[in-house]
Each structure stands twice: as structure tokens, then as C-alpha cells.
PALOGU-121975 format. One line per field, with one value per residue (C-alpha): chain; x, y, z; residue number from 1. Coordinates in steps of 0.1 Angstrom, whole numbers, plus 5000, padded with zeros to 4 digits. Layout:
ch <- [A|...];
xx <- [X|...];
yy <- [Y|...];
zz <- [Z|...];
i <- [NUM|...];
//
This chain:
ch <- [A|A|A|A|A|A|A|A|A|A|A|A|A|A|A|A|A|A|A|A|A|A|A|A|A|A|A|A|A|A|A|A|A|A|A|A|A|A|A|A|A|A|A|A|A|A|A|A|A|A|A|A|A|A|A|A|A|A|A|A|A|A|A|A|A|A|A|A|A|A|A|A|A|A|A|A|A|A|A|A|A|A|A|A|A|A|A|A|A|A|A|A|A|A|A|A|A|A|A|A|A|A|A|A|A|A|A|A|A|A|A|A|A|A|A|A|A|A|A|A|A|A|A|A|A|A|A|A|A|A|A|A|A|A|A|A|A|A|A|A|A|A|A|A|A|A|A|A|A|A|A|A|A|A|A|A|A|A|A|A|A|A|A|A|A|A|A|A|A|A|A|A|A|A|A|A|A|A|A|A|A|A|A|A|A|A|A|A|A|A|A|A|A|A|A|A|A|A|A|A|A|A|A|A|A|A|A|A|A|A|A|A|A|A|A|A|A|A|A|A|A|A|A|A|A|A|A|A|A|A|A|A|A|A|A|A|A|A|A|A|A|A|A|A|A|A|A|A|A|A|A|A|A|A|A|A|A|A|A|A|A|A|A|A|A|A|A|A|A|A|A|A|A|A|A|A|A|A|A|A|A|A|A|A|A|A|A|A|A|A|A|A|A|A|A|A|A|A|A|A|A|A|A|A|A|A|A|A|A|A|A|A|A|A|A|A|A|A|A|A|A|A|A|A|A|A|A|A|A|A|A|A|A|A|A|A|A|A|A|A|A|A|A|A|A|A|A|A|A|A|A|A|A|A|A|A|A|A|A|A|A|A|A|A|A|A|A|A|A|A|A|A|A|A|A|A|A|A|A|A|A|A|A|A|A|A|A|A|A|A|A|A|A|A|A|A|A|A|A|A|A|A|A|A|A|A|A|A|A|A|A|A|A|A|A|A|A|A|A|A|A|A|A|A|A|A|A|A|A|A|A|A|A|A|A|A|A|A|A|A|A|A|A|A|A|A|A|A|A|A|A|A|A|A|A|A|A|A|A|A|A|A|A|A|A|A|A|A|A|A|A|A|A|A|A|A|A|A|A|A|A|A|A|A|A|A|A|A|A|A|A|A|A|A|A|A|A|A|A|A|A|A|A|A|A|A];
xx <- [7069|7057|7045|7059|7075|7111|7138|7156|7187|7169|7179|7143|7129|7119|7096|7079|7051|7048|7016|6991|7004|6983|6983|6988|6959|6970|6988|6961|6972|6944|6936|6931|6897|6910|6917|6941|6975|7009|7043|7064|7102|7115|7143|7123|7086|7080|7055|7071|7039|7001|6980|6948|6955|6942|6909|6897|6879|6911|6929|6903|6902|6940|6941|6914|6929|6963|6949|6933|6967|6984|6962|6959|6990|7014|7039|7035|7041|7069|7103|7127|7150|7120|7112|7149|7151|7123|7139|7172|7154|7140|7175|7186|7156|7165|7202|7189|7170|7196|7200|7163|7154|7180|7167|7132|7144|7160|7129|7108|7124|7152|7182|7215|7219|7251|7231|7200|7223|7235|7200|7191|7221|7211|7177|7191|7215|7186|7166|7198|7207|7171|7170|7202|7190|7157|7174|7197|7174|7173|7146|7158|7158|7155|7171|7152|7138|7114|7099|7093|7112|7110|7113|7110|7097|7086|7055|7046|7021|6998|6993|7020|7014|7046|7044|7075|7089|7098|7134|7149|7120|7135|7158|7131|7106|7131|7140|7103|7093|7123|7121|7082|7082|7111|7091|7062|7039|7018|7028|7007|7029|7018|7045|7047|7020|7046|7071|7051|7073|7098|7073|7053|7084|7094|7059|7064|7097|7083|7056|7080|7103|7075|7061|7025|6997|6980|7012|7023|7001|7012|6988|6999|6978|6971|6980|6948|6930|6953|6976|6949|6927|6960|6968|6933|6922|6918|6935|6968|6990|7020|7029|7064|7065|7092|7083|7074|7071|7036|7022|7042|7026|6992|7001|7014|6980|6960|6985|6980|6942|6948|6976|6996|7033|7050|7083|7085|7116|7109|7127|7161|7182|7216|7247|7280|7309|7343|7368|7401|7422|7402|7417|7403|7405|7383|7360|7354|7346|7324|7305|7298|7286|7266|7243|7245|7242|7206|7202|7198|7166|7176|7164|7200|7215|7242|7223|7238|7276|7295|7332|7357|7365|7402|7398|7364|7377|7399|7374|7346|7367|7374|7338|7322|7346|7336|7299|7303|7322|7295|7281|7243|7225|7209|7205|7212|7248|7273|7291|7262|7265|7233|7200|7167|7146|7116|7089|7081|7062|7093|7116|7094|7095|7133|7135|7112|7135|7165|7145|7135|7172|7185|7158|7168|7203|7219|7248|7246|7281|7271|7239|7205|7194|7181|7207|7200|7214|7216|7179|7180|7153|7128|7135|7133|7169|7184|7220|7240|7234|7256|7245|7263|7257|7227|7221|7214|7180|7166|7141|7164|7187|7160|7134|7140|7144|7149|7170|7205|7208|7237|7239|7273|7278|7312|7318|7342|7348|7335|7307|7296|7296|7275|7249|7243|7243|7219|7196|7171|7138|7154|7179|7185|7221|7253|7289|7321|7355|7385|7420|7415|7399|7392|7375|7354|7344|7334|7314|7298|7284|7273|7256|7220|7213|7204|7234|7268|7295|7330|7354|7329|7291|7260|7273|7248|7248|7217|7234|7233|7201|7189|7164|7161|7152|7126|7109|7131|7109|7104|7118|7145|7148|7176|7201|7199|7172|7152|7130|7119|7103|7077|7071|7052|7072|7056|7069|7064|7064|7067|7058|7084|7068|7060|7032|7002|7004|7002|6977|6949|6958|6931];
yy <- [3364|3367|3399|3397|3423|3431|3408|3419|3427|3455|3489|3499|3466|3484|3507|3481|3476|3514|3531|3538|3565|3595|3615|3651|3671|3708|3706|3686|3651|3625|3591|3588|3578|3554|3517|3504|3489|3482|3495|3464|3460|3442|3427|3403|3411|3426|3454|3489|3507|3507|3534|3544|3558|3592|3592|3614|3635|3639|3650|3676|3689|3692|3711|3735|3742|3745|3772|3790|3789|3803|3832|3842|3827|3853|3828|3839|3875|3870|3885|3859|3861|3853|3822|3813|3814|3788|3765|3767|3754|3726|3716|3717|3696|3670|3669|3667|3635|3621|3586|3581|3592|3570|3540|3547|3552|3519|3502|3522|3505|3482|3505|3498|3521|3538|3549|3560|3583|3598|3604|3621|3643|3651|3662|3686|3700|3705|3727|3745|3752|3763|3785|3803|3805|3820|3847|3856|3853|3885|3900|3918|3953|3949|3974|4005|4009|4038|4062|4035|4015|3977|3949|3911|3897|3863|3854|3821|3800|3787|3750|3727|3688|3668|3630|3611|3576|3547|3543|3575|3590|3616|3629|3631|3648|3674|3681|3691|3704|3728|3749|3749|3764|3787|3801|3809|3781|3756|3719|3688|3656|3623|3599|3564|3541|3516|3542|3567|3572|3599|3624|3623|3630|3658|3674|3672|3689|3716|3722|3724|3747|3772|3766|3780|3755|3744|3750|3714|3682|3645|3621|3585|3564|3550|3569|3562|3581|3607|3612|3614|3640|3660|3663|3672|3696|3730|3747|3728|3749|3727|3691|3678|3641|3615|3580|3559|3571|3557|3576|3607|3607|3606|3635|3655|3650|3663|3692|3702|3704|3726|3746|3737|3735|3701|3686|3650|3630|3596|3564|3557|3531|3549|3539|3537|3537|3523|3536|3517|3541|3540|3536|3501|3504|3536|3522|3488|3504|3531|3507|3485|3514|3529|3499|3478|3506|3511|3475|3490|3507|3540|3560|3569|3534|3527|3495|3494|3488|3495|3484|3487|3454|3456|3455|3438|3404|3418|3444|3419|3393|3421|3434|3400|3392|3425|3418|3383|3399|3425|3421|3415|3413|3429|3467|3471|3461|3489|3466|3458|3471|3458|3453|3438|3449|3468|3442|3406|3418|3440|3411|3390|3417|3418|3381|3381|3405|3382|3351|3368|3381|3347|3332|3358|3344|3362|3345|3348|3359|3366|3366|3356|3340|3347|3347|3325|3322|3347|3352|3364|3339|3359|3391|3403|3398|3393|3389|3414|3401|3405|3393|3395|3382|3404|3430|3466|3465|3435|3442|3438|3465|3489|3486|3499|3470|3491|3464|3449|3438|3449|3441|3444|3451|3455|3483|3489|3526|3560|3561|3527|3536|3567|3550|3524|3546|3570|3542|3544|3562|3573|3601|3606|3600|3585|3578|3580|3564|3577|3594|3616|3649|3658|3625|3629|3664|3652|3622|3640|3666|3639|3615|3623|3626|3652|3645|3630|3617|3616|3593|3591|3581|3587|3618|3646|3682|3702|3731|3715|3711|3676|3661|3641|3642|3623|3596|3605|3636|3672|3702|3704|3702|3715|3743|3779|3789|3757|3779|3799|3765|3770|3807|3826|3854|3888|3919|3954|3987|4020|4050|4078|4100|4137|4141|4117|4090|4107|4082|4095|4132|4155];
zz <- [6618|6653|6668|6703|6725|6721|6734|6767|6746|6730|6746|6745|6761|6792|6772|6751|6742|6742|6750|6723|6700|6694|6661|6659|6643|6641|6674|6692|6703|6701|6689|6651|6638|6613|6614|6642|6633|6647|6639|6636|6641|6610|6628|6648|6642|6676|6681|6685|6690|6683|6670|6651|6617|6608|6589|6561|6587|6607|6575|6565|6601|6601|6568|6578|6612|6597|6572|6602|6621|6590|6589|6627|6645|6635|6622|6585|6594|6619|6610|6596|6627|6649|6630|6628|6665|6669|6642|6661|6691|6671|6661|6698|6707|6681|6694|6731|6723|6698|6713|6720|6685|6669|6688|6677|6641|6643|6654|6628|6599|6610|6600|6620|6650|6636|6605|6625|6647|6614|6603|6635|6632|6597|6607|6634|6608|6585|6608|6618|6582|6573|6603|6592|6555|6567|6586|6559|6528|6508|6486|6455|6443|6405|6380|6375|6339|6343|6367|6393|6418|6414|6439|6440|6473|6485|6505|6522|6505|6533|6540|6527|6524|6531|6521|6533|6527|6550|6542|6560|6579|6602|6576|6549|6572|6584|6547|6541|6574|6581|6547|6549|6583|6576|6548|6572|6562|6580|6573|6573|6573|6561|6570|6555|6572|6584|6598|6619|6649|6638|6623|6655|6675|6654|6659|6696|6695|6672|6697|6726|6707|6702|6667|6671|6676|6644|6622|6623|6619|6615|6601|6598|6576|6542|6512|6497|6525|6540|6510|6485|6504|6512|6476|6465|6491|6477|6508|6504|6482|6477|6479|6486|6479|6483|6470|6441|6405|6399|6428|6419|6385|6400|6423|6393|6375|6404|6408|6372|6376|6408|6394|6424|6427|6436|6445|6434|6444|6429|6418|6406|6389|6393|6374|6391|6366|6372|6346|6338|6357|6389|6423|6431|6468|6467|6440|6456|6490|6474|6452|6483|6502|6474|6469|6502|6529|6541|6528|6492|6504|6488|6459|6450|6454|6429|6417|6382|6380|6348|6350|6322|6305|6312|6349|6352|6364|6391|6403|6405|6424|6450|6451|6455|6483|6500|6496|6512|6541|6550|6585|6581|6614|6645|6641|6677|6672|6667|6642|6619|6584|6570|6589|6577|6549|6560|6557|6546|6517|6505|6510|6488|6462|6461|6460|6430|6410|6418|6406|6374|6368|6371|6349|6322|6322|6352|6371|6409|6423|6459|6480|6467|6500|6535|6562|6591|6627|6655|6653|6618|6606|6627|6607|6572|6562|6529|6519|6497|6462|6431|6396|6364|6328|6319|6293|6302|6286|6308|6335|6365|6350|6343|6371|6406|6431|6462|6479|6482|6446|6423|6385|6371|6334|6315|6290|6262|6259|6270|6243|6252|6288|6285|6260|6286|6317|6301|6289|6317|6325|6356|6362|6397|6406|6391|6405|6386|6397|6379|6386|6355|6365|6327|6321|6353|6342|6307|6319|6348|6324|6299|6322|6328|6365|6391|6413|6402|6428|6417|6435|6464|6466|6487|6504|6510|6521|6531|6514|6480|6459|6454|6428|6396|6360|6339|6360|6390|6396|6394|6414|6440|6478|6501|6494|6507|6481|6489|6511|6481|6468|6495|6488|6461|6443|6441|6422|6437|6416|6434|6413|6414|6387|6396|6371|6365|6339|6305|6291|6313|6308|6294];
i <- [1|2|3|4|5|6|7|8|9|10|11|12|13|14|15|16|17|18|19|20|21|22|23|24|25|26|27|28|29|30|31|32|33|34|35|36|37|38|39|40|41|42|43|44|45|46|47|48|49|50|51|52|53|54|55|56|57|58|59|60|61|62|63|64|65|66|67|68|69|70|71|72|73|74|75|76|77|78|79|80|81|82|83|84|85|86|87|88|89|90|91|92|93|94|95|96|97|98|99|100|101|102|103|104|105|106|107|108|109|110|111|112|113|114|115|116|117|118|119|120|121|122|123|124|125|126|127|128|129|130|131|132|133|134|135|136|137|138|139|140|141|142|143|144|145|146|147|148|149|150|151|152|153|154|155|156|157|158|159|160|161|162|163|164|165|166|167|168|169|170|171|172|173|174|175|176|177|178|179|180|181|182|183|184|185|186|187|188|189|190|191|192|193|194|195|196|197|198|199|200|201|202|203|204|205|206|207|208|209|210|211|212|213|214|215|216|217|218|219|220|221|222|223|224|225|226|227|228|229|230|231|232|233|234|235|236|237|238|239|240|241|242|243|244|245|246|247|248|249|250|251|252|253|254|255|256|257|258|259|260|261|262|263|264|265|266|267|268|269|270|271|272|273|274|275|276|277|278|279|280|281|282|283|284|285|286|287|288|289|290|291|292|293|294|295|296|297|298|299|300|301|302|303|304|305|306|307|308|309|310|311|312|313|314|315|316|317|318|319|320|321|322|323|324|325|326|327|328|329|330|331|332|333|334|335|336|337|338|339|340|341|342|343|344|345|346|347|348|349|350|351|352|353|354|355|356|357|358|359|360|361|362|363|364|365|366|367|368|369|370|371|372|373|374|375|376|377|378|379|380|381|382|383|384|385|386|387|388|389|390|391|392|393|394|395|396|397|398|399|400|401|402|403|404|405|406|407|408|409|410|411|412|413|414|415|416|417|418|419|420|421|422|423|424|425|426|427|428|429|430|431|432|433|434|435|436|437|438|439|440|441|442|443|444|445|446|447|448|449|450|451|452|453|454|455|456|457|458|459|460|461|462|463|464|465|466|467|468|469|470|471|472|473|474|475|476|477|478|479|480|481|482|483|484|485|486|487|488|489|490|491|492|493|494|495|496|497|498|499|500|501|502|503|504|505|506];
//
């Protein structure tokens, strides 16, 4: 792929190539001291921006200054409604820049513009919700069981490390930054190296909204440099990480040595289950959306499809026709449903899985190629791919591909379905398509997953906790009580006795 400036058809062409990007070290904007690199637009290989990555020294300085700001800025001791007021201004700042942020998010990772607008809206909604949750969060007066009054209160932790992925940057960063700040903490964000733009823009908006200097840092760079030090530094009191399971395990080991709490949102190989009484119009549309939106680059993608044998042939005919009709192309277009994959290397990884799946006996029903024409040969495009004829234990059915690849497997009955659906090291999400609410309830409770969608898929609410089991992670994000994940609980005992404690009496 070439690395040229954007074509004139790009809405941001007049701004490209953009000026060198600075990093944010505890509120100070400056050039990073690490290696220089470019942010590449995966739709055509053009350069979106250039920057110097954060170095280990930058990271250490950001953490130490964040700790100092936490102790001295007054943010941690501010009343909840005072912090909430600032977070509401952050939400307003995001909305005021909605279109610019959406366009930059599009260039960051190649998602279609309609999807990046939704991600920007999600980020604004997250700050708004956490502002309200912060202002209304209550401590607890616990039942009296002696000559003392007992209370449970929560205190901010200090410096929070937030490590975010490249597939949905602005939404992922908001989901970590907003509750961490709402709780009174300082936050150091390490965005994915290849998608640095959104976190840097969020830091600017936080600064303009009145978050005290030093409370927010954004350090683009390598995980082996920035992420490693962020996890290991003794002043970092919690890590919230979204990414691969292998990296998540390494973080968990370090956290165990530090006695540090973590939230780990990791991989998935989510089953979506079409029962014999499903509404086929809804199920076909939902399965297509569940796997092929975001080009399959989603931890909760419904990548394992289980269809009852009685309707397997009819369902697959409709599904394959739908997959072939999806519009794969320029993320600028409002009509585009699938943009490019994030990079040349990632597309090669996806192709490798498809090759192995076919070598293992799979039959290709759709996709399995790089679309061409209309400039797509310059980008990292890959067609929506559907494969059948494999067994659930084979590697393509068990390993996370993180791309637009769906494996279809028929099932006989409910017991067979649950045995196959639960046969995975992952347990992040699942989908159920049925008209029978009793079956839906029964299967939803029996399937092993942190989130289950019934007659819908890939819908989210900041008000609802999210996370996985087993190799899909630890802890939860979002929800009204998500702020408490970024706080330490403390118990207070108020003595009410009129006489001294009897043990010490003469």
C-alpha cells in the first residue's frame, strides 16, 4: 500500500497531511520522546497524522505527575456534583465536535462514517451517564449491631491506567476515562499504537471542560514500552484493559504481584443460536449484523452460528444471499456497511484462518477474497465470508479471528446446542433467536456468557454492566455502579457508648 495524502474526495482532504501530533503528558502537550511513526488510513494507505510515540521516560513522568495532581488539584476531594458539572461539559464538548470526531475516527481505523458517528454519540452518552451516576451515587448506613454507628463509604484510588484497543477507540476510551474521573481519580490512557487520534482529542476536550491539569494523560506508543510500565508502576492503582487474552493474562500476573485490581475485557468466540421457531427475517438480519458490522473486528462478534437442522438449508440460503449483498467499500460513503480491516497485517491474519479452515474441510459459501474496483485494491478490504462443514472443535471454530468470518454449524436439539455453544475457552457474549420466551429464558440462563442478546444482537447500554467469563476476562465495566470499580471501599465506625470500653476498665 502507498502512503500518500488523502484523495480530494475525502472530507478531510484540506486538512491532510495533518500537523505533527503532540502527546499529552499530565496536561502538557509536547512531542513524545519515542520512535516516530505515522497513523495510516486503512482504506487507501494514506497518512492521517505523524507523531512521536511516548517513551518510558514520558510514561514515568505522566504517572508521577498524575499522582501529584491527584493529591493536590482538589479533584479527588471535590463534591460529586462539582465533578459531575465538569463531566457534563466533556459530553457537551464531544457533541459540539461530533462530525469532526467521527471523520477522524473513520480515518483512525477505517470504520464507515455512519458507525463512527454512533461511536462518538456513545462516548458523549458515557460521560453524561457517569456524570449523573457520580452525582447521585450514595454511600451506605449499615445496620447497627452494637454501641456504634456504622457506615460504608468509597474513596478514589489514585492513578488509573487505561489501555484501549484499536477497533472502537473513542467509545472504549470514554468507557474507561469517564468512570475513573467521576470517581475522583487521575487517568493515564494508553491507546492502541495504530489508532492514537481519538484519545488525544478526548484529552483536549477534558482540558477545555475544566478537568484539572495533570489528571489526564494520553500516551500513544508500544505496549511493550508504555503499557508495560503503566501496568508495573507502583503508583498505578488499577488497570482497565481491553484487548487480547494473552496480554490480559500477563497483566493479571503483574496485578497479582502488586495486589492491584484490574478489569480485563478480552477475547470472544460468541455463539449465535437460531432455533427452529425463529423469525427468519429478524434472525438473518441480526446474524449478519452481529458478525459483519465493524468488519467483524469486534470482541462480541457472533462468529459461531448454530442453526437448527430443520431450517438450516433455508436459513443458510437467505444468510449467504444477504452476505453477498452487503456493501463493502469506502468508509466515507453513507451507504457503506463494511469498510476495510485495520491493517495489511491483520487482513493477512484473517486470510490465514480462512485458508486453514478450508484445508480442514470447510466449504466456502461466501467471500474468502479481497474485493477490487472503486479503489478497494489500495485498501485492506476483505469480503464477508461464510464457511460451513466444520466441527465445533476445529481451530477456526474455537480461535478468535477478529474479522468478517462466520462459521455455520447445524444442531439437533437443545442439549446438543448448549453443549456446542458452551464448548469454548471464551464466554463473552451470545445470541438467541426464538419466538418462545420460555425457551429463550432457559437457554439464556444455561449458556455461559457475560452478555446474552435475545432476538437482537450487539446492542449496548452504558447503564448495563458488561464483561466476560473465563478467557474473556475479569470484572465489569459500565452500569451505575461501574464508578465503584474505580474506588476503594472504607468502613467507618462511630462510637456511641457512654462508658469506656469494658476490656480496659480497672
